[in-house]
mmCIF file of the N, C-alpha and C atoms, coordinates in Angstrom:
data_MODEL
# 
_entry.id   MODEL 
# 
loop_
_atom_site.group_PDB 
_atom_site.id 
_atom_site.type_symbol 
_atom_site.label_atom_id 
_atom_site.label_alt_id 
_atom_site.label_comp_id 
_atom_site.label_asym_id 
_atom_site.label_entity_id 
_atom_site.label_seq_id 
_atom_site.pdbx_PDB_ins_code 
_atom_site.Cartn_x 
_atom_site.Cartn_y 
_atom_site.Cartn_z 
_atom_site.occupancy 
_atom_site.B_iso_or_equiv 
_atom_site.pdbx_formal_charge 
_atom_site.auth_seq_id 
_atom_site.auth_comp_id 
_atom_site.auth_asym_id 
_atom_site.auth_atom_id 
_atom_site.pdbx_PDB_model_num 
ATOM 1   N N  . MET A 1 1  ? -2.185  -5.661  46.710 1.00 0.00 ? 1  MET A N  1 
ATOM 2   C CA . MET A 1 1  ? -1.635  -4.314  46.785 1.00 0.00 ? 1  MET A CA 1 
ATOM 3   C C  . MET A 1 1  ? -0.598  -4.233  47.928 1.00 0.00 ? 1  MET A C  1 
ATOM 4   N N  . THR A 1 2  ? 0.413   -3.494  47.730 1.00 0.00 ? 2  THR A N  1 
ATOM 5   C CA . THR A 1 2  ? 1.494   -3.409  48.736 1.00 0.00 ? 2  THR A CA 1 
ATOM 6   C C  . THR A 1 2  ? 1.060   -2.430  49.853 1.00 0.00 ? 2  THR A C  1 
ATOM 7   N N  . VAL A 1 3  ? 1.870   -2.425  50.892 1.00 0.00 ? 3  VAL A N  1 
ATOM 8   C CA . VAL A 1 3  ? 1.665   -1.533  51.994 1.00 0.00 ? 3  VAL A CA 1 
ATOM 9   C C  . VAL A 1 3  ? 1.861   -0.112  51.534 1.00 0.00 ? 3  VAL A C  1 
ATOM 10  N N  . GLU A 1 4  ? 2.923   0.046   50.724 1.00 0.00 ? 4  GLU A N  1 
ATOM 11  C CA . GLU A 1 4  ? 3.161   1.473   50.182 1.00 0.00 ? 4  GLU A CA 1 
ATOM 12  C C  . GLU A 1 4  ? 2.045   1.941   49.334 1.00 0.00 ? 4  GLU A C  1 
ATOM 13  N N  . ARG A 1 5  ? 1.421   1.111   48.573 1.00 0.00 ? 5  ARG A N  1 
ATOM 14  C CA . ARG A 1 5  ? 0.277   1.460   47.757 1.00 0.00 ? 5  ARG A CA 1 
ATOM 15  C C  . ARG A 1 5  ? -0.983  1.876   48.641 1.00 0.00 ? 5  ARG A C  1 
ATOM 16  N N  . HIS A 1 6  ? -1.134  1.052   49.703 1.00 0.00 ? 6  HIS A N  1 
ATOM 17  C CA . HIS A 1 6  ? -2.217  1.412   50.584 1.00 0.00 ? 6  HIS A CA 1 
ATOM 18  C C  . HIS A 1 6  ? -1.999  2.775   51.228 1.00 0.00 ? 6  HIS A C  1 
ATOM 19  N N  . LYS A 1 7  ? -0.745  2.992   51.591 1.00 0.00 ? 7  LYS A N  1 
ATOM 20  C CA . LYS A 1 7  ? -0.337  4.249   52.249 1.00 0.00 ? 7  LYS A CA 1 
ATOM 21  C C  . LYS A 1 7  ? -0.636  5.404   51.292 1.00 0.00 ? 7  LYS A C  1 
ATOM 22  N N  . GLU A 1 8  ? -0.284  5.307   50.017 1.00 0.00 ? 8  GLU A N  1 
ATOM 23  C CA . GLU A 1 8  ? -0.486  6.353   49.029 1.00 0.00 ? 8  GLU A CA 1 
ATOM 24  C C  . GLU A 1 8  ? -2.020  6.599   48.901 1.00 0.00 ? 8  GLU A C  1 
ATOM 25  N N  . GLN A 1 9  ? -2.770  5.548   48.813 1.00 0.00 ? 9  GLN A N  1 
ATOM 26  C CA . GLN A 1 9  ? -4.207  5.694   48.678 1.00 0.00 ? 9  GLN A CA 1 
ATOM 27  C C  . GLN A 1 9  ? -4.799  6.430   49.929 1.00 0.00 ? 9  GLN A C  1 
ATOM 28  N N  . ILE A 1 10 ? -4.440  6.063   51.092 1.00 0.00 ? 10 ILE A N  1 
ATOM 29  C CA . ILE A 1 10 ? -4.982  6.645   52.262 1.00 0.00 ? 10 ILE A CA 1 
ATOM 30  C C  . ILE A 1 10 ? -4.579  8.128   52.318 1.00 0.00 ? 10 ILE A C  1 
ATOM 31  N N  . LEU A 1 11 ? -3.354  8.463   52.010 1.00 0.00 ? 11 LEU A N  1 
ATOM 32  C CA . LEU A 1 11 ? -2.957  9.862   51.943 1.00 0.00 ? 11 LEU A CA 1 
ATOM 33  C C  . LEU A 1 11 ? -3.691  10.698  50.848 1.00 0.00 ? 11 LEU A C  1 
ATOM 34  N N  . GLN A 1 12 ? -3.948  10.072  49.815 1.00 0.00 ? 12 GLN A N  1 
ATOM 35  C CA . GLN A 1 12 ? -4.733  10.743  48.737 1.00 0.00 ? 12 GLN A CA 1 
ATOM 36  C C  . GLN A 1 12 ? -6.120  11.016  49.186 1.00 0.00 ? 12 GLN A C  1 
ATOM 37  N N  . LEU A 1 13 ? -6.748  10.012  49.859 1.00 0.00 ? 13 LEU A N  1 
ATOM 38  C CA . LEU A 1 13 ? -8.142  10.185  50.324 1.00 0.00 ? 13 LEU A CA 1 
ATOM 39  C C  . LEU A 1 13 ? -8.236  11.232  51.454 1.00 0.00 ? 13 LEU A C  1 
ATOM 40  N N  . GLU A 1 14 ? -7.182  11.244  52.311 1.00 0.00 ? 14 GLU A N  1 
ATOM 41  C CA . GLU A 1 14 ? -7.163  12.247  53.386 1.00 0.00 ? 14 GLU A CA 1 
ATOM 42  C C  . GLU A 1 14 ? -7.090  13.606  52.753 1.00 0.00 ? 14 GLU A C  1 
ATOM 43  N N  . LYS A 1 15 ? -6.244  13.779  51.731 1.00 0.00 ? 15 LYS A N  1 
ATOM 44  C CA . LYS A 1 15 ? -6.067  15.069  51.051 1.00 0.00 ? 15 LYS A CA 1 
ATOM 45  C C  . LYS A 1 15 ? -7.382  15.498  50.433 1.00 0.00 ? 15 LYS A C  1 
ATOM 46  N N  . ALA A 1 16 ? -7.969  14.613  49.770 1.00 0.00 ? 16 ALA A N  1 
ATOM 47  C CA . ALA A 1 16 ? -9.236  14.898  49.016 1.00 0.00 ? 16 ALA A CA 1 
ATOM 48  C C  . ALA A 1 16 ? -10.444 15.250  49.996 1.00 0.00 ? 16 ALA A C  1 
ATOM 49  N N  . PHE A 1 17 ? -10.468 14.612  51.115 1.00 0.00 ? 17 PHE A N  1 
ATOM 50  C CA . PHE A 1 17 ? -11.674 14.752  51.975 1.00 0.00 ? 17 PHE A CA 1 
ATOM 51  C C  . PHE A 1 17 ? -11.308 15.558  53.222 1.00 0.00 ? 17 PHE A C  1 
ATOM 52  N N  . GLY A 1 18 ? -10.055 15.906  53.450 1.00 0.00 ? 18 GLY A N  1 
ATOM 53  C CA . GLY A 1 18 ? -9.656  16.713  54.586 1.00 0.00 ? 18 GLY A CA 1 
ATOM 54  C C  . GLY A 1 18 ? -9.938  16.042  55.960 1.00 0.00 ? 18 GLY A C  1 
ATOM 55  N N  . GLN A 1 19 ? -9.833  14.755  55.960 1.00 0.00 ? 19 GLN A N  1 
ATOM 56  C CA . GLN A 1 19 ? -9.995  14.031  57.208 1.00 0.00 ? 19 GLN A CA 1 
ATOM 57  C C  . GLN A 1 19 ? -8.786  13.131  57.498 1.00 0.00 ? 19 GLN A C  1 
ATOM 58  N N  . LYS A 1 20 ? -8.619  12.821  58.788 1.00 0.00 ? 20 LYS A N  1 
ATOM 59  C CA . LYS A 1 20 ? -7.537  11.889  59.156 1.00 0.00 ? 20 LYS A CA 1 
ATOM 60  C C  . LYS A 1 20 ? -8.054  10.497  59.232 1.00 0.00 ? 20 LYS A C  1 
ATOM 61  N N  . LEU A 1 21 ? -7.988  9.853   58.025 1.00 0.00 ? 21 LEU A N  1 
ATOM 62  C CA . LEU A 1 21 ? -8.623  8.505   57.867 1.00 0.00 ? 21 LEU A CA 1 
ATOM 63  C C  . LEU A 1 21 ? -7.727  7.446   58.471 1.00 0.00 ? 21 LEU A C  1 
ATOM 64  N N  . ALA A 1 22 ? -6.406  7.701   58.619 1.00 0.00 ? 22 ALA A N  1 
ATOM 65  C CA . ALA A 1 22 ? -5.561  6.654   59.142 1.00 0.00 ? 22 ALA A CA 1 
ATOM 66  C C  . ALA A 1 22 ? -5.936  6.267   60.551 1.00 0.00 ? 22 ALA A C  1 
ATOM 67  N N  . GLU A 1 23 ? -6.235  7.269   61.392 1.00 0.00 ? 23 GLU A N  1 
ATOM 68  C CA . GLU A 1 23 ? -6.621  7.080   62.755 1.00 0.00 ? 23 GLU A CA 1 
ATOM 69  C C  . GLU A 1 23 ? -7.905  6.243   62.795 1.00 0.00 ? 23 GLU A C  1 
ATOM 70  N N  . ASP A 1 24 ? -8.889  6.657   61.964 1.00 0.00 ? 24 ASP A N  1 
ATOM 71  C CA . ASP A 1 24 ? -10.179 5.912   61.885 1.00 0.00 ? 24 ASP A CA 1 
ATOM 72  C C  . ASP A 1 24 ? -9.956  4.466   61.481 1.00 0.00 ? 24 ASP A C  1 
ATOM 73  N N  . CYS A 1 25 ? -9.048  4.263   60.545 1.00 0.00 ? 25 CYS A N  1 
ATOM 74  C CA . CYS A 1 25 ? -8.730  2.934   59.967 1.00 0.00 ? 25 CYS A CA 1 
ATOM 75  C C  . CYS A 1 25 ? -8.210  2.029   61.144 1.00 0.00 ? 25 CYS A C  1 
ATOM 76  N N  . ILE A 1 26 ? -7.377  2.546   61.940 1.00 0.00 ? 26 ILE A N  1 
ATOM 77  C CA . ILE A 1 26 ? -6.752  1.814   63.004 1.00 0.00 ? 26 ILE A CA 1 
ATOM 78  C C  . ILE A 1 26 ? -7.766  1.350   64.034 1.00 0.00 ? 26 ILE A C  1 
ATOM 79  N N  . THR A 1 27 ? -8.765  2.167   64.309 1.00 0.00 ? 27 THR A N  1 
ATOM 80  C CA . THR A 1 27 ? -9.824  1.797   65.339 1.00 0.00 ? 27 THR A CA 1 
ATOM 81  C C  . THR A 1 27 ? -10.793 0.819   64.762 1.00 0.00 ? 27 THR A C  1 
ATOM 82  N N  . ARG A 1 28 ? -11.032 0.789   63.461 1.00 0.00 ? 28 ARG A N  1 
ATOM 83  C CA . ARG A 1 28 ? -12.033 -0.147  62.886 1.00 0.00 ? 28 ARG A CA 1 
ATOM 84  C C  . ARG A 1 28 ? -11.445 -1.539  62.518 1.00 0.00 ? 28 ARG A C  1 
ATOM 85  N N  . ILE A 1 29 ? -10.161 -1.552  62.302 1.00 0.00 ? 29 ILE A N  1 
ATOM 86  C CA . ILE A 1 29 ? -9.545  -2.841  61.862 1.00 0.00 ? 29 ILE A CA 1 
ATOM 87  C C  . ILE A 1 29 ? -9.697  -4.048  62.769 1.00 0.00 ? 29 ILE A C  1 
ATOM 88  N N  . PRO A 1 30 ? -9.521  -3.895  64.117 1.00 0.00 ? 30 PRO A N  1 
ATOM 89  C CA . PRO A 1 30 ? -9.670  -5.105  64.925 1.00 0.00 ? 30 PRO A CA 1 
ATOM 90  C C  . PRO A 1 30 ? -11.044 -5.802  64.802 1.00 0.00 ? 30 PRO A C  1 
ATOM 91  N N  . GLU A 1 31 ? -12.093 -5.046  64.656 1.00 0.00 ? 31 GLU A N  1 
ATOM 92  C CA . GLU A 1 31 ? -13.423 -5.665  64.465 1.00 0.00 ? 31 GLU A CA 1 
ATOM 93  C C  . GLU A 1 31 ? -13.491 -6.438  63.194 1.00 0.00 ? 31 GLU A C  1 
ATOM 94  N N  . LYS A 1 32 ? -12.972 -5.908  62.144 1.00 0.00 ? 32 LYS A N  1 
ATOM 95  C CA . LYS A 1 32 ? -13.002 -6.568  60.832 1.00 0.00 ? 32 LYS A CA 1 
ATOM 96  C C  . LYS A 1 32 ? -12.124 -7.842  60.834 1.00 0.00 ? 32 LYS A C  1 
ATOM 97  N N  . LEU A 1 33 ? -10.950 -7.712  61.466 1.00 0.00 ? 33 LEU A N  1 
ATOM 98  C CA . LEU A 1 33 ? -10.092 -8.895  61.581 1.00 0.00 ? 33 LEU A CA 1 
ATOM 99  C C  . LEU A 1 33 ? -10.709 -10.005 62.430 1.00 0.00 ? 33 LEU A C  1 
ATOM 100 N N  . LYS A 1 34 ? -11.417 -9.634  63.483 1.00 0.00 ? 34 LYS A N  1 
ATOM 101 C CA . LYS A 1 34 ? -12.077 -10.647 64.299 1.00 0.00 ? 34 LYS A CA 1 
ATOM 102 C C  . LYS A 1 34 ? -13.103 -11.361 63.475 1.00 0.00 ? 34 LYS A C  1 
ATOM 103 N N  . PHE A 1 35 ? -13.878 -10.706 62.665 1.00 0.00 ? 35 PHE A N  1 
ATOM 104 C CA . PHE A 1 35 ? -14.891 -11.343 61.864 1.00 0.00 ? 35 PHE A CA 1 
ATOM 105 C C  . PHE A 1 35 ? -14.241 -12.274 60.823 1.00 0.00 ? 35 PHE A C  1 
ATOM 106 N N  . LEU A 1 36 ? -13.209 -11.819 60.157 1.00 0.00 ? 36 LEU A N  1 
ATOM 107 C CA . LEU A 1 36 ? -12.524 -12.599 59.168 1.00 0.00 ? 36 LEU A CA 1 
ATOM 108 C C  . LEU A 1 36 ? -11.908 -13.841 59.824 1.00 0.00 ? 36 LEU A C  1 
ATOM 109 N N  . GLU A 1 37 ? -11.374 -13.673 60.948 1.00 0.00 ? 37 GLU A N  1 
ATOM 110 C CA . GLU A 1 37 ? -10.785 -14.777 61.679 1.00 0.00 ? 37 GLU A CA 1 
ATOM 111 C C  . GLU A 1 37 ? -11.829 -15.871 61.976 1.00 0.00 ? 37 GLU A C  1 
ATOM 112 N N  . SER A 1 38 ? -13.060 -15.438 62.275 1.00 0.00 ? 38 SER A N  1 
ATOM 113 C CA . SER A 1 38 ? -14.139 -16.383 62.563 1.00 0.00 ? 38 SER A CA 1 
ATOM 114 C C  . SER A 1 38 ? -14.513 -17.174 61.366 1.00 0.00 ? 38 SER A C  1 
ATOM 115 N N  . ILE A 1 39 ? -14.100 -16.660 60.168 1.00 0.00 ? 39 ILE A N  1 
ATOM 116 C CA . ILE A 1 39 ? -14.452 -17.435 58.937 1.00 0.00 ? 39 ILE A CA 1 
ATOM 117 C C  . ILE A 1 39 ? -13.248 -18.357 58.625 1.00 0.00 ? 39 ILE A C  1 
ATOM 118 N N  . THR A 1 40 ? -12.017 -17.877 58.765 1.00 0.00 ? 40 THR A N  1 
ATOM 119 C CA . THR A 1 40 ? -10.814 -18.588 58.283 1.00 0.00 ? 40 THR A CA 1 
ATOM 120 C C  . THR A 1 40 ? -10.313 -19.599 59.325 1.00 0.00 ? 40 THR A C  1 
ATOM 121 N N  . SER A 1 41 ? -10.666 -19.402 60.625 1.00 0.00 ? 41 SER A N  1 
ATOM 122 C CA . SER A 1 41 ? -10.148 -20.353 61.585 1.00 0.00 ? 41 SER A CA 1 
ATOM 123 C C  . SER A 1 41 ? -10.952 -21.650 61.643 1.00 0.00 ? 41 SER A C  1 
ATOM 124 N N  . VAL A 1 42 ? -10.263 -22.714 61.802 1.00 0.00 ? 42 VAL A N  1 
ATOM 125 C CA . VAL A 1 42 ? -10.947 -24.048 62.011 1.00 0.00 ? 42 VAL A CA 1 
ATOM 126 C C  . VAL A 1 42 ? -11.753 -23.937 63.248 1.00 0.00 ? 42 VAL A C  1 
ATOM 127 N N  . GLY A 1 43 ? -12.973 -24.303 63.164 1.00 0.00 ? 43 GLY A N  1 
ATOM 128 C CA . GLY A 1 43 ? -13.876 -24.187 64.299 1.00 0.00 ? 43 GLY A CA 1 
ATOM 129 C C  . GLY A 1 43 ? -14.315 -22.823 64.702 1.00 0.00 ? 43 GLY A C  1 
ATOM 130 N N  . GLY A 1 44 ? -14.028 -21.861 63.863 1.00 0.00 ? 44 GLY A N  1 
ATOM 131 C CA . GLY A 1 44 ? -14.422 -20.445 64.084 1.00 0.00 ? 44 GLY A CA 1 
ATOM 132 C C  . GLY A 1 44 ? -15.973 -20.326 64.006 1.00 0.00 ? 44 GLY A C  1 
ATOM 133 N N  . GLU A 1 45 ? -16.521 -19.326 64.672 1.00 0.00 ? 45 GLU A N  1 
ATOM 134 C CA . GLU A 1 45 ? -17.985 -19.120 64.678 1.00 0.00 ? 45 GLU A CA 1 
ATOM 135 C C  . GLU A 1 45 ? -18.599 -19.111 63.248 1.00 0.00 ? 45 GLU A C  1 
ATOM 136 N N  . ASN A 1 46 ? -17.925 -18.598 62.243 1.00 0.00 ? 46 ASN A N  1 
ATOM 137 C CA . ASN A 1 46 ? -18.458 -18.531 60.914 1.00 0.00 ? 46 ASN A CA 1 
ATOM 138 C C  . ASN A 1 46 ? -17.621 -19.433 59.980 1.00 0.00 ? 46 ASN A C  1 
ATOM 139 N N  . SER A 1 47 ? -17.118 -20.533 60.401 1.00 0.00 ? 47 SER A N  1 
ATOM 140 C CA . SER A 1 47 ? -16.234 -21.267 59.558 1.00 0.00 ? 47 SER A CA 1 
ATOM 141 C C  . SER A 1 47 ? -16.931 -22.255 58.688 1.00 0.00 ? 47 SER A C  1 
ATOM 142 N N  . GLY A 1 48 ? -18.221 -22.282 58.646 1.00 0.00 ? 48 GLY A N  1 
ATOM 143 C CA . GLY A 1 48 ? -18.953 -23.288 57.850 1.00 0.00 ? 48 GLY A CA 1 
ATOM 144 C C  . GLY A 1 48 ? -19.166 -22.902 56.383 1.00 0.00 ? 48 GLY A C  1 
ATOM 145 N N  . TYR A 1 49 ? -18.466 -21.960 55.909 1.00 0.00 ? 49 TYR A N  1 
ATOM 146 C CA . TYR A 1 49 ? -18.654 -21.549 54.497 1.00 0.00 ? 49 TYR A CA 1 
ATOM 147 C C  . TYR A 1 49 ? -17.748 -22.368 53.582 1.00 0.00 ? 49 TYR A C  1 
ATOM 148 N N  . SER A 1 50 ? -17.917 -22.216 52.326 1.00 0.00 ? 50 SER A N  1 
ATOM 149 C CA . SER A 1 50 ? -17.212 -23.008 51.317 1.00 0.00 ? 50 SER A CA 1 
ATOM 150 C C  . SER A 1 50 ? -15.694 -22.575 51.387 1.00 0.00 ? 50 SER A C  1 
ATOM 151 N N  . GLU A 1 51 ? -14.885 -23.485 50.792 1.00 0.00 ? 51 GLU A N  1 
ATOM 152 C CA . GLU A 1 51 ? -13.460 -23.195 50.726 1.00 0.00 ? 51 GLU A CA 1 
ATOM 153 C C  . GLU A 1 51 ? -13.163 -21.909 49.908 1.00 0.00 ? 51 GLU A C  1 
ATOM 154 N N  . GLU A 1 52 ? -13.898 -21.750 48.872 1.00 0.00 ? 52 GLU A N  1 
ATOM 155 C CA . GLU A 1 52 ? -13.696 -20.532 48.065 1.00 0.00 ? 52 GLU A CA 1 
ATOM 156 C C  . GLU A 1 52 ? -13.993 -19.291 48.905 1.00 0.00 ? 52 GLU A C  1 
ATOM 157 N N  . PHE A 1 53 ? -15.043 -19.305 49.718 1.00 0.00 ? 53 PHE A N  1 
ATOM 158 C CA . PHE A 1 53 ? -15.398 -18.164 50.533 1.00 0.00 ? 53 PHE A CA 1 
ATOM 159 C C  . PHE A 1 53 ? -14.306 -17.902 51.650 1.00 0.00 ? 53 PHE A C  1 
ATOM 160 N N  . ARG A 1 54 ? -13.834 -18.974 52.222 1.00 0.00 ? 54 ARG A N  1 
ATOM 161 C CA . ARG A 1 54 ? -12.725 -18.950 53.234 1.00 0.00 ? 54 ARG A CA 1 
ATOM 162 C C  . ARG A 1 54 ? -11.472 -18.347 52.599 1.00 0.00 ? 54 ARG A C  1 
ATOM 163 N N  . ASN A 1 55 ? -11.205 -18.786 51.420 1.00 0.00 ? 55 ASN A N  1 
ATOM 164 C CA . ASN A 1 55 ? -10.001 -18.211 50.691 1.00 0.00 ? 55 ASN A CA 1 
ATOM 165 C C  . ASN A 1 55 ? -10.125 -16.759 50.394 1.00 0.00 ? 55 ASN A C  1 
ATOM 166 N N  . ALA A 1 56 ? -11.320 -16.278 50.023 1.00 0.00 ? 56 ALA A N  1 
ATOM 167 C CA . ALA A 1 56 ? -11.592 -14.893 49.793 1.00 0.00 ? 56 ALA A CA 1 
ATOM 168 C C  . ALA A 1 56 ? -11.440 -14.140 51.110 1.00 0.00 ? 56 ALA A C  1 
ATOM 169 N N  . ALA A 1 57 ? -11.915 -14.693 52.173 1.00 0.00 ? 57 ALA A N  1 
ATOM 170 C CA . ALA A 1 57 ? -11.788 -14.042 53.533 1.00 0.00 ? 57 ALA A CA 1 
ATOM 171 C C  . ALA A 1 57 ? -10.311 -13.955 53.911 1.00 0.00 ? 57 ALA A C  1 
ATOM 172 N N  . GLN A 1 58 ? -9.549  -15.004 53.630 1.00 0.00 ? 58 GLN A N  1 
ATOM 173 C CA . GLN A 1 58 ? -8.158  -14.991 53.977 1.00 0.00 ? 58 GLN A CA 1 
ATOM 174 C C  . GLN A 1 58 ? -7.395  -13.852 53.119 1.00 0.00 ? 58 GLN A C  1 
ATOM 175 N N  . THR A 1 59 ? -7.793  -13.753 51.871 1.00 0.00 ? 59 THR A N  1 
ATOM 176 C CA . THR A 1 59 ? -7.188  -12.698 51.039 1.00 0.00 ? 59 THR A CA 1 
ATOM 177 C C  . THR A 1 59 ? -7.567  -11.291 51.546 1.00 0.00 ? 59 THR A C  1 
ATOM 178 N N  . GLU A 1 60 ? -8.830  -11.126 51.908 1.00 0.00 ? 60 GLU A N  1 
ATOM 179 C CA . GLU A 1 60 ? -9.250  -9.876  52.556 1.00 0.00 ? 60 GLU A CA 1 
ATOM 180 C C  . GLU A 1 60 ? -8.515  -9.508  53.826 1.00 0.00 ? 60 GLU A C  1 
ATOM 181 N N  . LYS A 1 61 ? -8.342  -10.558 54.645 1.00 0.00 ? 61 LYS A N  1 
ATOM 182 C CA . LYS A 1 61 ? -7.619  -10.425 55.929 1.00 0.00 ? 61 LYS A CA 1 
ATOM 183 C C  . LYS A 1 61 ? -6.181  -9.939  55.640 1.00 0.00 ? 61 LYS A C  1 
ATOM 184 N N  . GLU A 1 62 ? -5.519  -10.487 54.629 1.00 0.00 ? 62 GLU A N  1 
ATOM 185 C CA . GLU A 1 62 ? -4.113  -10.091 54.353 1.00 0.00 ? 62 GLU A CA 1 
ATOM 186 C C  . GLU A 1 62 ? -4.097  -8.615  53.841 1.00 0.00 ? 62 GLU A C  1 
ATOM 187 N N  . GLU A 1 63 ? -5.094  -8.226  53.082 1.00 0.00 ? 63 GLU A N  1 
ATOM 188 C CA . GLU A 1 63 ? -5.145  -6.847  52.636 1.00 0.00 ? 63 GLU A CA 1 
ATOM 189 C C  . GLU A 1 63 ? -5.388  -5.881  53.804 1.00 0.00 ? 63 GLU A C  1 
ATOM 190 N N  . ILE A 1 64 ? -6.231  -6.269  54.698 1.00 0.00 ? 64 ILE A N  1 
ATOM 191 C CA . ILE A 1 64 ? -6.574  -5.423  55.825 1.00 0.00 ? 64 ILE A CA 1 
ATOM 192 C C  . ILE A 1 64 ? -5.341  -5.299  56.670 1.00 0.00 ? 64 ILE A C  1 
ATOM 193 N N  . LEU A 1 65 ? -4.512  -6.306  56.868 1.00 0.00 ? 65 LEU A N  1 
ATOM 194 C CA . LEU A 1 65 ? -3.301  -6.193  57.635 1.00 0.00 ? 65 LEU A CA 1 
ATOM 195 C C  . LEU A 1 65 ? -2.365  -5.283  56.962 1.00 0.00 ? 65 LEU A C  1 
ATOM 196 N N  . LYS A 1 66 ? -2.253  -5.291  55.635 1.00 0.00 ? 66 LYS A N  1 
ATOM 197 C CA . LYS A 1 66 ? -1.396  -4.352  54.938 1.00 0.00 ? 66 LYS A CA 1 
ATOM 198 C C  . LYS A 1 66 ? -1.873  -2.962  55.096 1.00 0.00 ? 66 LYS A C  1 
ATOM 199 N N  . ARG A 1 67 ? -3.189  -2.705  55.017 1.00 0.00 ? 67 ARG A N  1 
ATOM 200 C CA . ARG A 1 67 ? -3.770  -1.419  55.182 1.00 0.00 ? 67 ARG A CA 1 
ATOM 201 C C  . ARG A 1 67 ? -3.547  -0.962  56.618 1.00 0.00 ? 67 ARG A C  1 
ATOM 202 N N  . SER A 1 68 ? -3.584  -1.833  57.604 1.00 0.00 ? 68 SER A N  1 
ATOM 203 C CA . SER A 1 68 ? -3.346  -1.505  58.958 1.00 0.00 ? 68 SER A CA 1 
ATOM 204 C C  . SER A 1 68 ? -1.857  -1.014  59.126 1.00 0.00 ? 68 SER A C  1 
ATOM 205 N N  . ASN A 1 69 ? -1.004  -1.814  58.576 1.00 0.00 ? 69 ASN A N  1 
ATOM 206 C CA . ASN A 1 69 ? 0.434   -1.395  58.552 1.00 0.00 ? 69 ASN A CA 1 
ATOM 207 C C  . ASN A 1 69 ? 0.586   -0.004  58.021 1.00 0.00 ? 69 ASN A C  1 
ATOM 208 N N  . ALA A 1 70 ? -0.016  0.287   56.898 1.00 0.00 ? 70 ALA A N  1 
ATOM 209 C CA . ALA A 1 70 ? 0.089   1.573   56.245 1.00 0.00 ? 70 ALA A CA 1 
ATOM 210 C C  . ALA A 1 70 ? -0.512  2.701   57.125 1.00 0.00 ? 70 ALA A C  1 
ATOM 211 N N  . CYS A 1 71 ? -1.605  2.471   57.755 1.00 0.00 ? 71 CYS A N  1 
ATOM 212 C CA . CYS A 1 71 ? -2.197  3.426   58.682 1.00 0.00 ? 71 CYS A CA 1 
ATOM 213 C C  . CYS A 1 71 ? -1.281  3.689   59.841 1.00 0.00 ? 71 CYS A C  1 
ATOM 214 N N  . HIS A 1 72 ? -0.704  2.664   60.453 1.00 0.00 ? 72 HIS A N  1 
ATOM 215 C CA . HIS A 1 72 ? 0.182   2.847   61.574 1.00 0.00 ? 72 HIS A CA 1 
ATOM 216 C C  . HIS A 1 72 ? 1.447   3.605   61.160 1.00 0.00 ? 72 HIS A C  1 
ATOM 217 N N  . GLN A 1 73 ? 1.953   3.360   59.976 1.00 0.00 ? 73 GLN A N  1 
ATOM 218 C CA . GLN A 1 73 ? 3.089   4.126   59.487 1.00 0.00 ? 73 GLN A CA 1 
ATOM 219 C C  . GLN A 1 73 ? 2.801   5.641   59.355 1.00 0.00 ? 73 GLN A C  1 
ATOM 220 N N  . ILE A 1 74 ? 1.598   5.913   58.848 1.00 0.00 ? 74 ILE A N  1 
ATOM 221 C CA . ILE A 1 74 ? 1.147   7.268   58.679 1.00 0.00 ? 74 ILE A CA 1 
ATOM 222 C C  . ILE A 1 74 ? 1.082   7.965   60.060 1.00 0.00 ? 74 ILE A C  1 
ATOM 223 N N  . VAL A 1 75 ? 0.441   7.340   60.991 1.00 0.00 ? 75 VAL A N  1 
ATOM 224 C CA . VAL A 1 75 ? 0.266   7.906   62.279 1.00 0.00 ? 75 VAL A CA 1 
ATOM 225 C C  . VAL A 1 75 ? 1.618   8.101   63.011 1.00 0.00 ? 75 VAL A C  1 
ATOM 226 N N  . ARG A 1 76 ? 2.531   7.104   62.926 1.00 0.00 ? 76 ARG A N  1 
ATOM 227 C CA . ARG A 1 76 ? 3.857   7.314   63.463 1.00 0.00 ? 76 ARG A CA 1 
ATOM 228 C C  . ARG A 1 76 ? 4.638   8.475   62.848 1.00 0.00 ? 76 ARG A C  1 
ATOM 229 N N  . GLU A 1 77 ? 4.483   8.627   61.521 1.00 0.00 ? 77 GLU A N  1 
ATOM 230 C CA . GLU A 1 77 ? 5.212   9.761   60.854 1.00 0.00 ? 77 GLU A CA 1 
ATOM 231 C C  . GLU A 1 77 ? 4.717   11.115  61.268 1.00 0.00 ? 77 GLU A C  1 
ATOM 232 N N  . ARG A 1 78 ? 3.366   11.101  61.628 1.00 0.00 ? 78 ARG A N  1 
ATOM 233 C CA . ARG A 1 78 ? 2.808   12.398  62.110 1.00 0.00 ? 78 ARG A CA 1 
ATOM 234 C C  . ARG A 1 78 ? 3.265   12.766  63.509 1.00 0.00 ? 78 ARG A C  1 
ATOM 235 N N  . GLY A 1 79 ? 3.724   11.758  64.245 1.00 0.00 ? 79 GLY A N  1 
ATOM 236 C CA . GLY A 1 79 ? 4.228   12.003  65.569 1.00 0.00 ? 79 GLY A CA 1 
ATOM 237 C C  . GLY A 1 79 ? 3.133   11.901  66.581 1.00 0.00 ? 79 GLY A C  1 
# 
């Protein structure tokens, strides 16, 4: 999914639920990234999983980074 698509989704969810999800997203992302890094990094705390699992974690990490970018764009646009 692209950054723009993540942005659209976040804005739709905010509209539907009346919450500022972008700000919440930004505060939760570092913890998720830290965990995924522990899986995908050589010698990471959780790096003992299969290659398939590490690849899935890498894909998830890339999506989270895109989502983070979208959240930061939303917050910047709000001023």
